[in-house]
N, C-alpha and C positions, 0 to 999 in steps of 0.2 A: 707820247702817242696822241694825246688829246690835242696838243698844239699842232701836230701835223695834220690831223683831220680838220681842225679849225682853219688852218691856212689853206688847205685844199678847197674847202667850201667858200672861203673868202675870195680866193682867186677865181673860182667859177662864177661867183656873183659879180665880180668886177668885169670879167670877160664878157658876160651877158650884157653889160652896159655899152659895149662898143657899137652895137647896132640898135636901131629902133624896131618897132613892131613890124615894119615892112621889110626889115633886113638891110636897110640902108645904114651906112656908117654915120654916126652922130659927130657933131663938131667936138673939138677938144674941150671947149669951155663947158658944154653940156655934160660930156663924159666926166670931166673933173668934178663938177658939182655933184653928180650922182655917186661917183666913186668915193668921194670924201665922206658921204653919208654912210656908205657901206663900210668903209674903213673905220669910221667912228663907232658904228654899231659893233663891229667885231672886236675892236681894240678896247673900247671902254666897257661895253656890256659883258664881255667875256673875261675881262681882266681878273675879277674876283674869283671866277671859276678856275682860271689857270693858277692863281696864287694858292687856292685851297688844294688843288690837285698836286701841285709841287710840294706843299707842306706834308700832305698825307703820304706821298711817295717817299719823301725823305724819312718820315717817321717809320714807315714800314721797312725801309732799308736799314735803318739803325736797329730796329727790333730784330731783324733777321741776323744782323751781325752779332748781336748779343746772344741770340739763340745758337748760332754756330760755335760760339766760345764755350 
């Protein structure tokens, strides 16, 4: 679920880069430069959080299976 929300916010942030403050479409080179910064932020900065979340969920799942036994 965390990844889904992260991807949703990342997509919205990148879509917002398609136009400038006046609402005009930006050039591809400007869009790419800014989009890579957003992508880098979400993929590097949130990677540890995603890793920790996945580990915790796996542990909870394993514990639940033991409880059911």
